[in-house]
C-alpha positions as CSV (number, residue, x, y, z in Angstrom):
1,X,-5.3,24.2,43.3
2,X,-3.3,21.0,43.7
3,X,-6.2,18.9,42.5
4,X,-6.7,21.1,39.4
5,X,-3.0,20.8,38.6
6,X,-3.2,17.0,39.1
7,X,-6.3,16.8,36.9
8,X,-4.6,18.8,34.1
9,X,-1.5,16.7,34.3
10,X,-3.4,13.4,34.2
11,X,-5.5,14.6,31.3
12,X,-2.3,15.6,29.4
13,X,-0.8,12.2,30.1
14,X,-4.0,10.6,28.9
15,X,-3.9,12.6,25.7
16,X,-0.3,11.4,25.0
17,X,-1.2,7.8,25.7
18,X,-4.0,7.9,23.2
19,X,-1.6,8.8,20.4
20,X,-1.6,6.1,17.7
21,X,1.3,5.1,15.6
22,X,0.8,4.2,12.0
23,X,2.1,0.7,11.1
24,X,4.9,0.9,8.5
25,X,4.5,-0.8,5.1
26,X,7.3,-2.6,3.3
27,X,7.7,-3.8,-0.3
28,X,9.9,-6.9,-0.7
29,X,9.9,-9.6,-3.3
30,X,6.9,-8.1,-5.1
31,X,4.7,-8.2,-1.9
32,X,3.4,-5.5,0.2
33,X,3.8,-6.3,3.9
34,X,2.5,-4.7,7.1
35,X,4.2,-6.0,10.3
36,X,5.2,-9.2,8.6
37,X,1.7,-9.9,7.1
38,X,1.3,-9.9,3.3
39,X,-1.4,-7.5,2.1
40,X,-3.4,-7.8,-1.1
41,X,-3.5,-4.8,-3.3
42,X,-7.1,-4.0,-2.2
43,X,-6.1,-4.0,1.4
44,X,-3.2,-1.7,0.8
45,X,-5.4,0.6,-1.1
46,X,-7.8,0.7,1.8
47,X,-5.0,1.7,4.1
48,X,-4.0,4.5,1.8
49,X,-7.5,6.0,1.5
50,X,-6.5,9.1,3.6
51,X,-3.3,9.5,1.6
52,X,-4.3,10.6,-1.9
53,X,-0.8,10.9,-3.4
54,X,0.2,7.5,-2.2
55,X,-3.1,6.1,-3.4
56,X,-2.6,7.5,-6.9
57,X,0.8,5.8,-7.2
58,X,-0.7,2.5,-5.9
59,X,-3.5,2.7,-8.5
60,X,-0.8,3.2,-11.3
61,X,1.1,0.2,-9.8
62,X,-2.1,-1.9,-9.9
63,X,-2.7,-1.0,-13.6
64,X,0.9,-1.8,-14.5
65,X,0.7,-5.1,-12.6
66,X,-2.4,-6.1,-14.5
67,X,-0.8,-5.4,-17.9
68,X,2.4,-7.3,-16.9
69,X,0.3,-10.3,-15.8
70,X,-1.7,-10.3,-19.1
71,X,1.3,-10.0,-21.3
72,X,3.2,-12.6,-19.2
73,X,0.4,-15.0,-19.4
74,X,0.0,-14.7,-23.2
75,X,3.8,-14.9,-23.6
76,X,4.0,-18.0,-21.4
77,X,1.2,-19.7,-23.4
78,X,2.9,-18.9,-26.7
79,X,6.1,-20.4,-25.4
80,X,4.5,-23.4,-23.6
81,X,2.3,-24.6,-26.5
82,X,5.1,-25.3,-28.9
83,X,7.2,-26.8,-26.1
84,X,4.3,-29.1,-25.2
85,X,4.0,-30.1,-28.9
86,X,7.7,-30.8,-29.1
87,X,7.6,-33.0,-25.9
88,X,4.6,-34.9,-27.2
89,X,6.5,-35.7,-30.4
90,X,4.6,-33.4,-32.7
91,X,5.8,-30.8,-35.1
92,X,6.4,-27.6,-33.0
93,X,6.0,-24.1,-34.3
94,X,9.1,-22.4,-33.0
95,X,8.0,-19.1,-34.5
96,X,5.2,-19.0,-32.0
97,X,7.7,-19.6,-29.2
98,X,9.7,-16.7,-30.5
99,X,6.6,-14.5,-30.5
100,X,5.9,-15.6,-26.9
101,X,9.4,-14.5,-25.9
102,X,8.8,-11.1,-27.5
103,X,5.5,-10.7,-25.7
104,X,7.3,-11.5,-22.4
105,X,9.8,-8.8,-23.2
106,X,6.9,-6.4,-23.5
107,X,5.7,-7.4,-20.0
108,X,9.1,-6.5,-18.4
109,X,8.7,-2.7,-18.5
110,X,5.2,-3.0,-17.0
111,X,6.6,-5.1,-14.2
112,X,9.4,-2.6,-13.6
113,X,6.9,0.3,-13.5
114,X,4.7,-1.8,-11.0
115,X,7.7,-2.1,-8.7
116,X,8.7,1.6,-9.0
117,X,5.2,2.9,-8.4
118,X,4.5,0.6,-5.5
119,X,7.8,1.6,-3.8
120,X,6.9,5.3,-4.3
121,X,3.4,4.8,-2.8
122,X,4.8,3.0,0.2
123,X,7.5,5.6,0.8
124,X,5.0,8.4,0.6
125,X,2.6,6.5,2.9
126,X,5.3,5.8,5.5
127,X,6.5,9.5,5.5
128,X,3.1,11.0,5.8
129,X,2.1,12.5,9.1
130,X,-0.4,10.0,10.6
131,X,-1.7,12.2,13.4
132,X,-2.5,15.1,11.1
133,X,-4.5,13.0,8.7
134,X,-6.2,10.7,11.2
135,X,-7.1,13.0,14.1
136,X,-10.4,11.5,14.9
137,X,-10.6,12.4,18.6
138,X,-9.5,15.7,20.1
139,X,-9.3,16.4,23.8
140,X,-9.2,20.1,24.8
141,X,-9.0,21.7,28.2
142,X,-10.1,25.3,28.5
143,X,-12.1,28.0,30.1
144,X,-15.9,27.7,29.9
145,X,-18.6,29.8,31.5
146,X,-18.4,28.2,34.9
147,X,-14.6,27.6,35.1
148,X,-12.3,25.0,33.5
149,X,-13.9,22.5,31.2
150,X,-13.0,19.4,29.2
151,X,-14.1,19.3,25.5
152,X,-13.9,16.0,23.5
153,X,-14.5,16.3,19.8
154,X,-14.9,13.4,17.4
């Protein structure tokens, strides 16, 4: 009886020691980090595969970031070209620079939406129950035909 109790106790401690903890994600200065390491958007999306709600927000954030980058690039070009002409001594088209400033203003709401959706995705990911979603291995002790048995399911 003592050996059975010891076996059950050891198996219970073994089960507790196998519990995994999910590493927390953070979003600072426009970068997604996991334990101090910067993650690309694709890597963060791979982490959130088992968390559909978080993944949806991150996909929206990626789309917003793409639009912000495109509008920011176009606006920067439209501002930089007349500036380069002016520095080179040519006749600059300042209307083009004004249009570039307007295009950059269009990019700002997309960047704001990127930050908001990324923050929401990370908060949902960090709050989700890791063990319930990623329970790959189960260890069960119970009665079988010949006595007490151990069942491991993957």
